[in-house]
TIGU-540148 format. One line per 5 residues: their letters; for each residue z, y, x of C-alpha. Coordinates in Angstrom, 2 decimals, padded with zeros to 5 digits. Each point is the difference from the previous one (the first is absolute). Layout:
residues N
a> Z:Y:X; ...
This chain:
residues 617
xxxxx> 103.84:127.93:083.15; -000.67:000.77:003.67; -002.45:-001.68:002.30; 000.82:-003.64:000.72; 000.51:-000.58:003.71
xxxxx> -001.22:-003.09:001.83; 002.56:-002.34:001.52; -000.75:-000.57:003.68; 000.58:-003.53:001.31; 002.80:-000.19:002.55
xxxxx> -000.98:-003.52:001.02; -001.55:-003.09:-001.50; 001.30:-003.40:001.03; -002.91:-002.37:-000.12; -003.09:-001.49:001.58
xxxxx> -002.94:-001.65:-001.74; -000.55:-003.05:002.16; -002.71:-001.47:-002.24; -002.60:002.41:001.45; -001.87:-001.79:002.81
xxxxx> 000.21:002.13:003.18; 001.97:002.53:-002.03; 002.37:000.95:002.84; -001.54:002.39:002.53; 001.30:001.64:003.18
xxxxx> -001.30:003.52:000.64; -001.68:000.52:003.41; 002.85:002.35:001.01; 002.39:-003.01:-000.29; 002.50:002.26:-001.76
xxxxx> -000.98:-000.68:-003.61; -000.69:-003.05:-002.12; -002.04:000.01:-003.20; 000.28:-002.51:-002.83; -000.59:-000.25:-003.77
xxxxx> 002.85:000.36:-002.46; -001.00:-000.41:-003.64; -002.51:002.72:-000.86; 000.97:002.07:003.05; -000.75:-000.18:003.71
xxxxx> 003.09:000.44:002.17; -000.12:001.66:003.43; 003.26:-000.64:001.83; 001.25:001.38:003.29; 001.05:-002.99:002.06
xxxxx> 003.05:001.52:001.71; 001.47:002.26:-002.70; -001.17:-002.16:-002.97; -001.06:003.16:-001.83; -002.61:-000.70:-002.67
xxxxx> -003.01:001.88:-001.31; -001.94:-001.15:-003.03; -003.68:000.25:-000.87; -000.28:000.07:-003.81; -003.19:-000.15:-002.01
xxxxx> -000.75:-003.61:-000.88; 000.31:-001.05:-003.63; 000.86:-003.63:000.78; 001.30:-002.20:002.83; -001.41:000.66:003.47
xxxxx> -001.77:-003.15:001.23; -000.98:000.99:003.55; 000.48:002.77:002.59; -001.72:000.93:003.27; 000.46:002.57:002.79
xxxxx> -002.88:001.52:001.94; -000.06:-000.84:003.76; 001.24:003.45:001.08; 002.44:000.31:-002.89; -001.71:002.92:-001.71
xxxxx> -000.53:-001.70:-003.37; 001.83:-002.52:-002.18; -002.01:-002.03:-002.50; 001.35:-001.80:-003.06; -001.47:-002.07:-002.81
xxxxx> 001.50:-001.15:-003.26; -000.08:-002.69:-002.69; -000.98:000.86:-003.57; -000.28:-001.77:-003.33; -002.95:-002.24:-000.80
xxxxx> -003.05:002.10:-000.90; 001.25:003.19:001.65; -001.00:001.70:003.25; 002.28:-000.27:003.03; 000.33:003.06:002.21
xxxxx> -000.01:000.20:003.81; 001.56:003.15:001.49; -000.02:001.74:003.38; 003.07:001.99:001.09; 000.57:002.48:002.81
xxxxx> 002.86:-001.49:002.03; 001.49:003.27:001.31; -000.30:002.04:-003.20; 000.86:-002.97:-002.28; -002.69:001.07:-002.47
xxxxx> -002.97:-001.76:-001.57; -003.35:000.95:001.53; -002.35:-002.42:-001.74; -000.26:-002.61:-002.72; -002.54:-002.23:-001.72
xxxxx> 000.00:-002.50:-002.87; -002.99:-002.13:000.93; 001.87:-003.32:-000.15; 000.94:-001.98:-003.08; 003.53:-001.32:-000.65
xxxxx> 001.17:-000.28:003.62; -000.51:001.32:003.53; 000.48:-003.08:002.16; -000.04:001.47:003.50; -000.53:003.26:001.91
xxxxx> -000.83:001.01:003.56; -001.24:003.06:001.91; -002.87:000.12:002.47; 001.06:000.58:003.61; -001.21:003.64:-000.06
xxxxx> 001.95:000.65:-003.26; -003.18:001.08:-001.78; -000.16:-002.78:-002.59; 002.60:-001.65:-002.17; -001.37:-003.42:-000.90
xxxxx> 001.40:-001.61:-003.16; -000.46:-003.51:-001.36; 000.24:-000.77:-003.70; 001.75:-003.02:-001.46; -001.30:-003.00:-001.92
xxxxx> -001.15:002.06:-003.00; -001.89:002.44:002.21; -001.28:-001.63:003.18; -001.38:003.19:001.61; 000.41:001.80:003.30
xxxxx> 000.17:003.81:-000.33; -000.35:002.58:002.79; 001.91:003.26:-000.41; -000.89:002.84:002.38; 003.35:001.65:000.82
xxxxx> -001.67:003.12:001.46; -002.51:000.56:-002.82; 002.55:-001.25:-002.60; -002.58:-002.08:-001.84; -001.10:-003.60:-000.36
xxxxx> -003.05:-000.72:002.13; -000.81:-003.66:-000.62; 000.85:-003.17:-001.86; -001.11:-003.63:000.21; 000.95:-003.45:-001.27
xxxxx> 002.61:-001.49:002.32; -001.20:-003.61:-000.15; -002.98:-002.17:-000.85; -000.18:-001.63:-003.41; 000.35:-003.43:001.62
xxxxx> 003.44:000.71:001.54; 003.41:000.99:-001.29; 001.74:003.36:-000.06; 000.72:002.20:003.02; 003.70:000.82:000.43
xxxxx> 000.38:001.81:003.33; -001.82:002.33:002.39; 000.57:001.41:003.48; -001.83:002.74:001.92; -001.24:-000.46:003.57
xxxxx> 001.69:002.01:002.74; -002.92:001.37:002.06; -002.88:000.09:-002.46; 000.77:002.71:-002.53; -002.46:-001.32:-002.59
xxxxx> 000.91:-003.70:-000.06; 002.56:-002.13:-001.83; 000.65:-003.64:-000.94; 000.79:-001.50:-003.41; 001.24:-003.47:-000.87
xxxxx> 000.93:-002.10:-002.98; -000.70:-003.29:-001.71; -002.73:-001.74:002.07; -001.28:003.30:001.40; 000.41:001.96:003.23
xxxxx> -002.37:002.95:000.45; -000.59:002.77:002.55; -001.18:003.34:-001.43; -001.68:002.99:001.58; -000.43:003.49:-001.50
xxxxx> -003.34:001.67:000.75; 000.77:003.45:001.36; -003.04:001.64:-001.58; -000.18:-001.44:-003.52; 003.60:-001.24:-000.38
xxxxx> -001.41:-003.34:-001.18; 001.92:-003.17:000.75; -001.47:-002.82:002.09; 001.82:-003.31:-000.05; -000.24:-003.23:001.99
xxxxx> 001.89:-003.17:-000.85; 001.89:-001.97:002.62; -001.70:-003.40:-000.11; 002.86:-002.37:-000.83; -002.24:-003.03:-000.49
xxxxx> 001.81:-002.75:-001.89; 003.37:001.65:000.56; 001.63:001.02:-003.29; 002.96:002.32:000.27; 001.61:002.75:-002.07
xxxxx> 000.78:002.96:002.26; 003.25:001.94:-000.59; 000.12:002.36:002.99; -002.21:001.17:002.88; 000.81:001.42:003.44
xxxxx> -002.53:001.31:002.57; 000.81:000.54:003.68; -000.15:003.48:001.56; -003.39:-000.51:001.65; -001.61:-001.33:-003.21
xxxxx> -001.22:-003.15:001.75; 001.73:-002.55:-002.24; 002.26:-000.30:-002.99; 002.36:-002.41:-001.78; 000.13:-000.73:-003.71
xxxxx> 003.11:-001.63:-001.48; -000.63:-002.48:-002.80; 001.87:-001.50:-002.93; -000.15:-003.42:001.67; 002.22:001.20:002.85
xxxxx> -002.56:000.11:002.82; -002.08:002.82:001.52; -003.71:000.68:000.26; -000.98:001.56:003.33; -003.32:001.80:-000.11
xxxxx> -002.07:002.03:002.45; -001.40:003.32:-001.25; -002.73:000.08:002.70; -000.38:003.79:000.03; -001.17:001.65:003.26
xxxxx> 002.58:001.73:002.17; -001.64:003.40:-000.59; 001.31:001.29:-003.36; -003.16:002.06:-000.52; -002.40:-002.94:000.49
xxxxx> -001.87:-001.44:-002.97; 001.47:-003.07:-001.68; -002.93:-000.89:-002.25; -000.73:-003.25:001.82; 003.64:-000.96:000.64
xxxxx> 001.43:-002.95:-001.88; 003.68:-001.01:000.04; 000.75:-003.62:000.81; 002.74:-002.51:-000.71; 001.97:-001.04:003.09
xxxxx> 002.25:-002.55:-001.66; 002.71:-000.83:-002.50; 003.24:000.01:001.97; 003.59:-000.99:-000.70; 003.41:-000.22:001.63
xxxxx> 000.83:-003.04:002.14; 002.54:-002.54:-001.09; 002.23:-002.10:002.30; -001.65:-000.65:003.33; -000.48:-003.66:000.93
xxxxx> -001.18:-001.06:003.43; -003.60:-001.20:000.04; -000.47:000.55:-003.70; -001.65:002.73:-001.95; 002.67:002.35:-001.42
xxxxx> -000.01:000.19:-003.76; -000.84:003.30:-001.65; 002.75:001.53:-002.15; -001.01:002.29:-002.85; 002.28:002.55:-001.63
xxxxx> 001.14:-001.66:-003.21; -000.76:002.92:-002.35; -002.87:001.61:001.87; -000.21:002.95:002.38; 000.61:003.38:-001.59
xxxxx> -000.04:002.32:003.02; -001.32:000.04:003.60; 000.47:002.44:002.89; -001.86:-000.14:003.33; 002.17:001.29:002.88
xxxxx> -001.30:001.75:003.12; 000.50:-003.12:002.14; -002.08:-002.11:-002.38; 002.91:-001.77:-001.66; 000.12:-000.22:-003.78
xxxxx> 002.83:000.80:-002.38; -000.45:-002.09:-003.14; 001.91:000.28:-003.26; -000.10:-002.99:-002.33; 000.47:-000.45:-003.70
xxxxx> 003.07:-002.14:000.68; 001.80:002.90:001.74; -000.79:-001.12:003.56; -000.89:002.60:002.66; -001.38:-001.31:003.29
xxxxx> -001.28:001.49:003.24; -002.91:-002.26:000.96; -001.80:-000.39:003.31; -003.03:-002.08:000.92; 000.58:-003.41:001.51
xxxxx> -000.74:-000.32:003.71; -001.92:-003.24:-000.50; -002.44:-001.14:002.69; -002.82:-002.19:-001.16; -000.75:-001.14:-003.53
xxxxx> 002.42:-001.43:-002.50; 000.04:-003.78:-000.43; -002.18:-000.68:-003.01; 001.62:-001.47:-003.09; -001.45:-002.56:-002.34
xxxxx> -000.33:002.53:-002.84; -001.45:003.48:000.42; 002.79:002.53:-000.60; -000.63:003.11:-002.12; 001.56:002.19:002.70
xxxxx> 000.85:-000.10:003.68; 003.48:000.38:001.52; -000.38:003.09:002.12; 003.25:001.99:000.06; 003.55:-000.60:001.13
xxxxx> 002.94:001.91:-001.47; 001.83:002.11:002.58; 002.58:001.42:-002.41; 000.75:-000.69:-003.61; 002.26:001.10:-002.83
xxxxx> 000.16:-000.64:-003.71; 000.78:002.50:-002.75; 000.65:-000.39:-003.69; -003.18:000.47:-002.00; -003.69:000.09:000.81
xxxxx> -001.05:002.40:002.80; -002.36:002.55:-001.57; 000.00:002.70:002.74; 000.37:000.10:003.78; 000.01:003.25:001.97
xxxxx> 000.81:000.67:003.65; 002.01:003.15:000.72; -000.80:001.34:003.47; 000.68:003.42:001.57; 000.93:001.44:003.41
xxxxx> 003.62:-000.80:-000.85; -000.85:-003.44:-001.42; -001.81:-001.86:002.75; -000.04:-003.58:001.26; 003.29:-001.66:-000.98
xxxxx> 000.98:002.86:-002.30; -002.99:-000.42:-002.31; 000.76:-000.70:-003.64; -001.93:-002.23:-002.35; 000.39:001.00:-003.66
xxxxx> -000.50:-002.74:-002.56; -000.29:000.49:-003.75; 000.62:-003.00:-002.26; -000.92:-000.89:-003.57; 003.72:-000.09:-000.80
xxxxx> -000.03:003.84:000.35; 001.68:000.22:003.38; -000.90:001.67:003.32; 001.24:-001.49:003.28; -000.03:001.55:003.48
xxxxx> -000.53:-002.61:002.72; 000.53:000.71:003.69; -003.08:-001.41:001.76; 002.06:-001.08:003.03; 002.80:-001.88:-001.79
xxxxx> -001.87:-000.66:-003.26; 003.20:000.45:-002.01; -000.62:001.48:-003.49; 002.10:002.82:-001.46; -000.15:000.84:-003.69
xxxxx> -001.02:003.66:-000.42; -001.05:000.44:-003.63; 000.79:-002.21:-002.97; 000.09:000.23:-003.77; 000.06:-002.17:-003.11
xxxxx> -003.05:-002.21:-000.48; -000.02:000.32:-003.80; 001.16:002.47:-002.65; 003.38:001.72:000.48; 001.98:-000.50:-003.20
xxxxx> 003.07:002.14:000.64; 001.61:002.41:002.45; 003.69:000.89:000.38; 002.19:002.34:002.06; 003.71:-000.59:000.70
xxxxx> 002.37:002.18:-002.03; 000.41:003.40:001.68; -002.22:-000.86:002.98; -003.66:000.65:000.70; -000.35:-001.29:003.56
xxxxx> -001.11:-003.50:-001.03; -001.60:-001.58:-003.03; -000.91:-003.47:-001.25; -003.21:-001.26:-001.57; -000.74:-003.11:-002.05
xxxxx> -003.25:-001.93:000.19; -001.54:-003.44:-000.09; 002.05:-002.39:002.11; 002.34:002.49:001.66; 002.34:002.98:-000.17
xxxxx> -000.27:002.52:002.83; 002.29:002.79:001.22; -001.63:003.03:001.65; 001.12:003.00:002.05; -001.19:003.20:-001.69
xxxxx> -000.29:002.12:003.15; -001.95:-002.43:002.18; -001.70:-001.94:-002.85; 000.84:-003.21:001.86; 001.14:-003.26:-001.52
xxxxx> 003.69:-000.69:000.63; 000.47:-003.27:-001.87; -002.17:-002.57:-001.75; 001.55:-002.49:-002.43; -002.49:-002.75:-000.79
xxxxx> 000.11:-002.23:-003.08; -003.29:-001.94:000.15; -002.17:-000.65:-003.05; 001.93:002.33:-002.34; -000.45:003.65:-001.00
xxxxx> 002.82:002.53:000.02; -000.27:002.17:-003.13; 002.83:002.46:000.64; 002.53:000.88:002.70; 003.10:002.21:000.29
xxxxx> 002.89:000.82:002.32; 003.53:-000.55:-001.26; 002.19:003.07:-000.45; 001.93:-000.64:003.22; -003.21:-000.75:001.92
xxxxx> 001.23:-003.42:001.12; -002.63:-002.07:-001.77; -003.65:000.05:-001.02; -000.43:-001.55:-003.44; -003.46:-001.23:-000.98
xxxxx> -001.60:-001.65:-003.02; -002.76:-002.61:000.33; -002.62:-001.56:-002.22; 001.63:-003.43:000.28; 002.81:001.34:-002.18
xxxxx> 002.57:000.26:002.80; 001.94:003.02:001.22; 000.63:000.05:003.76; 002.32:002.28:001.98; -000.36:000.57:003.75
xxxxx> 001.88:001.90:002.67; -001.88:003.23:000.90; 000.44:-000.35:003.78; -000.85:-003.64:000.67; -001.66:-001.15:-003.24
xxxxx> 002.46:-002.90:-000.35; 000.13:-001.49:-003.50; 003.29:000.93:-001.70; -000.40:-001.66:-003.39; -002.61:-001.26:-002.46
xxxxx> 000.26:000.07:-003.78; -002.24:-002.85:-001.12; -002.09:-000.05:-003.18; 000.99:003.47:-001.19; -003.13:000.21:-002.18
xxxxx> -002.31:-002.87:-000.88; -003.21:002.02:000.36; 000.96:002.00:003.07; 002.25:003.01:000.61; -001.83:003.30:-000.48
xxxxx> 002.67:002.76:000.17; 003.37:000.53:001.64; 002.80:002.55:000.41; 003.65:000.03:001.05; 003.07:002.16:-000.60
xxxxx> 001.31:002.16:002.84; 002.97:-002.31:000.68; -002.35:-002.95:000.40; 001.94:-002.18:-002.45; -002.43:000.03:-002.92
xxxxx> -003.66:-000.95:000.26; -002.51:000.45:-002.84; -003.25:-001.95:000.10; -003.07:-000.06:-002.23; -002.48:-002.81:-000.36
xxxxx> -003.59:-000.60:-000.99; 001.18:-001.80:-003.15; 001.64:003.24:-001.24; 003.68:-000.79:000.60; 002.51:002.32:001.69
xxxxx> 002.85:-001.79:001.75; 003.25:001.43:001.36; 001.59:-001.68:003.03; 003.45:000.23:001.56; -000.44:000.14:003.79
xxxxx> 002.77:-001.22:002.29; -000.26:-001.08:003.65; 001.04:-003.55:-000.86; -001.95:-000.41:-003.27; -002.48:001.68:-002.33
xxxxx> 000.46:-000.67:-003.72; -001.91:000.90:-003.15; 001.88:002.35:-002.33; -002.46:000.52:-002.87; -003.60:-000.62:-001.07
xxxxx> -001.49:002.91:-001.97; -003.01:-001.04:-002.10; -001.77:003.02:-001.46; -003.31:000.44:001.81; -002.96:-002.08:-001.16
xxxxx> -002.08:000.51:003.17; 000.66:000.21:003.75; 002.62:002.49:001.17; -001.78:002.42:002.33; 002.92:002.18:001.21
xxxxx> 003.81:000.19:-000.05; 002.29:002.82:001.13; 003.76:000.48:-000.11; 001.28:003.39:-001.22; 001.74:002.41:002.43
xxxxx> 003.44:-000.81:-001.51; -000.58:-003.77:000.38; 000.95:-000.62:-003.64; -003.51:-000.40:-001.39; -003.33:-001.44:001.00
xxxxx> -003.48:000.52:-001.39; -002.81:-002.55:-000.10; -003.67:000.73:-000.65; -002.31:-002.66:-001.38; -003.70:-000.42:-000.48
xxxxx> 000.62:-000.60:-003.73; 000.35:003.76:-000.52; 003.82:000.06:-000.11; 002.50:001.64:002.33; 003.61:-001.14:-000.51
xxxxx> 003.28:001.53:001.21; 002.72:-002.62:000.55; 003.77:000.49:000.12; 001.22:-001.79:003.14; 003.59:-000.08:-001.21
xxxxx> -000.53:-001.60:-003.41; -003.25:-001.69:001.16; -001.89:001.03:-003.13; -002.90:002.19:-001.03; 000.96:003.65:-000.41
xxxxx> -003.35:001.68:-000.63; -003.65:-000.93:-000.33; -003.14:002.13:000.30; -003.49:-000.98:-001.14; -003.37:001.42:000.98
xxxxx> -003.65:-000.97:-000.30; -000.27:-000.91:003.67; 000.69:-002.73:002.53; 003.02:001.36:001.87; -000.46:-000.46:003.76
xxxxx> 002.84:002.11:001.46; 003.23:001.69:-001.07; 002.45:002.30:001.78; 003.28:001.80:-000.84; 000.29:003.66:000.91
xxxxx> 003.04:000.64:002.29; 002.31:001.13:-002.84; -000.83:-003.03:-002.10; -000.83:002.10:-003.07; -003.73:-000.68:-000.02
xxxxx> -002.43:-002.82:000.77; -003.51:000.30:001.37; -002.49:-002.76:-000.77; -003.60:-000.66:000.96; -002.54:-002.53:-001.18
xxxxx> -003.50:-000.84:-001.09; -000.35:003.11:-002.23; -000.31:002.11:003.20; 002.99:002.14:-001.01; 003.49:000.69:001.31
xxxxx> 002.45:000.10:-002.92; 003.45:001.66:-000.06; 002.61:-001.81:-002.14; 003.53:001.00:-000.96; 002.34:-002.81:001.03
xxxxx> 002.58:000.78:-002.67; -002.26:000.01:-003.05; -003.06:-001.81:001.33; -002.23:002.81:-001.26; -003.19:001.08:001.75
xxxxx> 000.52:003.44:001.53; -003.51:000.66:001.30; -003.05:-001.56:001.65; -002.16:001.03:002.94; -003.44:-001.27:000.95
xxxxx> 000.49:-001.52:003.45; -003.48:-001.44:000.48; -003.44:000.44:-001.52; -001.51:-003.39:000.70; 002.65:-002.67:000.67
xxxxx> 003.45:-001.37:-000.79; 003.16:001.34:001.66; 001.46:-002.89:002.03; 002.75:001.69:002.04; 002.51:002.78:-000.64
xxxxx> 003.00:001.39:001.87; 002.20:003.12:-000.12; 001.58:001.90:002.90; 003.78:-000.07:000.32; 000.35:003.60:-001.20
xxxxx> -002.29:-000.68:-002.95; -002.40:002.87:000.66; -003.10:-002.05:000.88; -001.45:-003.33:-000.99; -002.86:-001.97:001.50
xxxxx> -002.50:-002.26:-001.77; -002.70:-002.41:001.11; -002.48:-002.03:-001.98; -003.40:-001.57:-000.43; -001.74:003.29:000.79
xxxxx> 001.02:-000.62:003.67; 001.79:003.35:000.14; 003.60:000.90:000.84; 001.18:003.09:-001.87; 003.19:002.02:000.48
xxxxx> 001.04:002.06:-003.05; 002.86:002.30:-000.97; 002.11:-001.71:-002.64; 000.85:003.15:-001.95; -003.55:001.37:-000.23
xx> -002.29:-000.79:-002.93; -002.97:-001.01:002.19
């Protein structure tokens, strides 16, 4: 056996929108950085070429870019009781230059100091610590508790722009300004005196001169605070105390002579940007994005009978609404992207990235992916330019070259378990957990037909003959059903009751005269599609998860919970040989190339392996 080569990723279609402030624009305005599973993706904006930073053992929870773009920082989530790592990467070389595991379970947020010397990381609820990592010395230099014992957890932090040793943290009933002593690397902290105000901070933004900042809250209003640092960045700040300016909100409808009502964002404020002209860009939990400006109000507001918890202070200049909570907002500016050509990138919790022209404020979908697990993937027969995927609530068709979504077919509240293209490519046939089989046109997504109540516990597997006239479905109750498909009607031909557990996979043989079904009861059955009866059965001490005919139809390959790929003779049903496909997890997916030389497997070990079918290993 020769050395096993690593498969290089051509592209990954995805974006983890659950990471707060996970989408970042590089200072060169030519690259964007965002988390994608346990990798960090660096993507060229114009060419869409991707580079991947690999090294995390679990999902990446937060990313950050240093002010000059030299370093990329990333933190991850881990299992309860385990350490969570925070890593520093060299942006140009795409290599790891530092790492520490001083947080427990989760790294909540990351930022870099303005001189790029320190990476500051904030631990999650199980940790509650702030850690300083010296990027030049490649070592941790300090740590401290992020909050007092009398307040809640800290969830976000932001570095100041002029003072290289200062940053701000915020969370549940706490807003604190920190300063790093240059000599001892100790951390000094001062709380912003909020008085009786009780808010849970979700995001923080500080203006370029470090004079004031805004903190977005879960109640949908903003805390404006003054940092009160001297203009000279080298001056001492020992006696400086930040102060609360006010709790501000957006104005409602304006009525003459009456105090305008304050309007809060219904699901809180998740992201804030302060523009050069002082306007704010605010992203709400309800998907709203607004450009806000201060009200030109002369004199004091008319006093109401009841003291309001916040003050109407901003008017919305432009507004748009996206699907899903806004978790990231980044402004893309460069010499070529100035004034009306500036782009605002918005990342949402529904795993989508939108590009919004600041002048017109019209959103354009740039990156999208499934929000939940992808259950199946299918290519049209004899074509590799497009493919379809099945997930929770929708079926999507993608272009392979550009990795862009071409079509989205939405069926709300149901999960698509399997999908396939008909032999002539004129329909997309899908199976759903409500027990129905739905067929759609591949160009427009129009519904062609529905076969109702095909299986009483949901349809789990599906395949079709090349002529598109016979459809074989498998259900979670263990039945295999054969259907006669005509444009005007779809009728049941036979119910085959052999499996005792859910049918996990079905495939039609190359000659279209047989079909094989694999079940989680440890049986794999070959059916005669002409006589509609069982022709052969194979048993093994495993839960079969996948099955595939080799191109000649003489052998079957199966995979399952025993971590092995088994070769079976289709004529006799005898086991020809077995190969160990994984060392730690079940084999969930299996497919063979059209010439039969190679096969690919994927399983619970999170690895995709390509093997030669005729070799013993």
